[in-house]
Each structure stands twice: as C-alpha cells, then as structure tokens.
C-alpha positions in Angstrom: 81.5 125.9 10.5 79.9 122.7 9.6 77.2 120.7 8.7 76.6 116.6 9.3 74.1 113.9 7.9 73.7 110.7 8.1 70.9 108.5 10.0 71.9 106.6 13.1 73.4 109.2 15.3 71.3 112.0 16.0 73.1 115.3 13.7 73.5 116.8 17.3 75.5 114.1 18.5 78.0 113.8 15.6 78.0 117.8 15.8 79.0 117.7 19.6 81.6 114.6 18.7 83.1 116.7 15.6 83.3 119.8 18.0 85.3 117.8 20.6 87.7 116.3 18.7 88.4 119.6 16.8 89.0 121.2 19.7 91.2 118.6 21.4 92.9 119.1 17.9 93.3 122.7 18.1 95.4 123.0 21.2 98.0 120.8 19.3 99.0 123.8 17.1 99.7 121.5 14.1 99.1 122.8 10.9 95.2 123.2 10.0 95.8 120.1 7.4 96.7 117.6 10.0 94.3 118.4 12.9 91.5 117.9 9.9 92.9 114.8 9.1 93.3 113.6 12.3 89.9 114.9 13.2 88.3 113.1 10.2 90.4 109.7 11.3 89.0 110.0 14.8 85.3 110.6 13.4 85.2 108.0 11.4 86.5 105.6 13.3 83.7 106.4 16.2 80.8 106.8 13.8 78.3 104.6 11.8 79.8 104.5 8.2 76.8 106.5 6.8 77.8 109.5 9.4 79.7 112.3 8.1 80.5 116.1 8.5 81.4 119.3 6.2 83.6 122.2 7.5 85.4 125.2 7.3 88.0 124.7 10.0 90.5 127.8 10.8 93.1 129.8 12.9 93.4 133.5 12.9 96.2 134.9 14.3 94.8 138.3 15.6 98.1 140.1 15.8 99.7 139.2 12.5 96.3 139.5 10.6 97.1 135.6 8.6 94.7 133.2 8.9 95.3 129.3 7.4 92.1 127.1 6.9 90.8 123.5 5.4 87.7 123.2 3.7 86.7 119.7 4.5 83.7 119.3 1.8 81.8 122.5 3.0 80.3 125.9 1.4 84.0 127.4 0.3 84.2 131.0 2.6 84.3 133.7 0.2 87.6 136.5 0.5 86.6 139.9 -0.4 89.6 141.9 -0.6 89.9 145.4 0.2 90.8 146.0 -3.4 87.0 144.3 -4.5 88.5 140.9 -5.6 86.3 138.3 -5.0 87.9 134.2 -4.1 86.1 131.1 -2.5 88.2 129.9 -0.4 88.1 126.0 -1.1 91.2 124.5 -0.3 91.1 121.1 1.7 89.7 118.1 0.6 86.7 115.6 0.9 83.8 115.7 4.3 85.3 114.6 7.2 84.3 110.8 8.4 83.3 109.5 5.1 86.7 107.7 4.7 89.2 106.9 7.3 92.2 107.6 5.1 91.4 110.7 3.3 93.5 113.6 3.0 93.4 117.0 3.5 95.5 120.6 2.1 95.2 124.0 3.9 96.1 127.5 2.5 97.4 130.2 4.6 96.4 133.5 3.5 97.2 137.7 5.1 94.2 139.4 6.0 95.0 143.2 4.4 92.8 146.2 5.8 89.5 146.2 4.5 89.7 142.0 3.4 86.5 140.3 5.0 85.9 136.5 5.0 82.4 134.9 5.2 81.5 131.6 6.4 78.5 130.3 6.0 76.1 127.0 5.6 74.4 126.2 2.9 71.2 127.5 4.8 71.7 130.3 3.6 72.1 130.0 -0.3 69.4 126.8 -0.7 66.9 129.2 1.5 63.9 129.0 -1.0 61.3 131.4 -1.3 57.7 130.5 -2.6 58.1 129.5 -5.8 61.2 127.5 -5.0 63.7 129.5 -6.1 67.1 129.4 -4.3 68.7 132.6 -2.4 72.1 131.0 -4.4 75.6 132.5 -3.9 75.3 135.7 -6.2 72.7 136.8 -4.1 74.8 136.6 -1.5 77.7 138.3 -2.8 75.5 141.1 -3.8 74.1 141.2 -0.3 77.9 141.4 1.1 78.9 143.8 -1.8 76.7 146.4 -0.9 77.1 146.1 3.0 81.1 146.2 2.5 81.2 149.9 4.6 79.4 148.4 7.4 80.8 146.5 10.8 80.2 142.9 10.6 77.4 142.5 12.9 75.5 145.1 10.3 76.6 143.1 7.6 75.3 139.7 9.4 71.9 141.8 9.8 71.8 142.7 6.4 71.9 138.9 4.6 69.5 137.6 7.2 67.3 140.3 6.4 67.8 139.6 2.8 67.4 135.8 3.3 64.3 136.2 4.9 62.5 138.6 2.7 63.9 136.2 0.2 61.9 133.3 1.5 59.0 135.3 2.6 56.3 132.7 4.4 58.3 129.4 2.4 59.1 127.0 4.9 62.8 126.6 5.6 64.0 123.4 6.5 68.4 124.3 6.8 70.0 126.4 9.9 71.0 129.4 8.3 74.8 129.9 10.0 77.1 132.7 8.8 80.6 133.7 10.1 82.2 137.2 9.2 85.7 138.4 9.9 86.5 141.7 9.0 89.5 143.9 9.3 88.6 147.2 10.3 92.1 148.9 10.2 
C-alpha cells in the first residue's frame, strides 16, 4: 500500500517503478526492513530528487499467522486485537526515495484469532464533506469497531459506504485504498 508525490515523473510511473522494485526485493526472503531499505536506495537512484513515496510493506506467513511489516512514512495501519485493543503499526522509517541512506526498522507480530489489520491510504481519513470536515481516523475506527463481527469484504463495504456518506457531494482529490486482513479462526 503506498502513495506517491512529486512533479517530474508521473505518479503512475513512479508507482510502477516502486512496485517492480519491491517485487524484486520480496523474492530475496530478506527481512522486511532490508527489502524497504534496498527499495528506498533503488528508488532514490532512479528518480528525480523531488520524487518520493510512502508505503507499508508487509509479509504474512499464513501458516504461522505471523506478519512482519515496515511502515515508510505512511498512515499507520490499525491492528484491532480480538480482545478489543487498538494499536497503530508505525514501526519503520521515513518515506522512500527521499534520502538514499535512510534506515528502516520492522516489527513482527502474531495475528491471533479475531484480529484485524487495516491498512489504508490518507484518501480515506482525508475525505472531506461539503463543510470541509475530514472523515478522520476516529470515524474510521468507529466504523471498523461496529463491523468487527463481519468478514473483511463486508467490513470494507461498510468503510466505503461511511466515507461516501460523509463526503456527500464534495469532490474528492485523493484515492481511497483499503486493505483488510482478518484472522477468522
């Protein structure tokens, strides 16, 4: 999940470059932080100085229900534990492509039964209504808590409905991207 910014290279080309770079890194089976560090270095070397991206890079081992992630300047994904605790997954570092020698950290956690992890673009929380009030993280959390018993597809539909209802007729200038992971067992 990621956002791109800058002027010289169209965002779609920068995103394609970043995705290809991450795919190449993912095949290496290196720690997540190393993949993001190398992707940052490669992106910095292959784009103009004013080009950068934010991203959350995560690797899930579906057999062990273990996930490792690195957040590079992106909106922190939300981890809802089955017990009701909410945590922002912010371990990582600065956005990618901005500074060649940036360093990154990663965090690994077990996904327990009933846990939900939600990664989203800022277009979700920044969506404005006609009064220029943003949807915000608090509303997002409320919607997700109210949909906690649903499957991920239904949770996603609830969030999209809530964002659209909030925005009404106000024009939106950013993408709305959401990834929901839920351990069902």
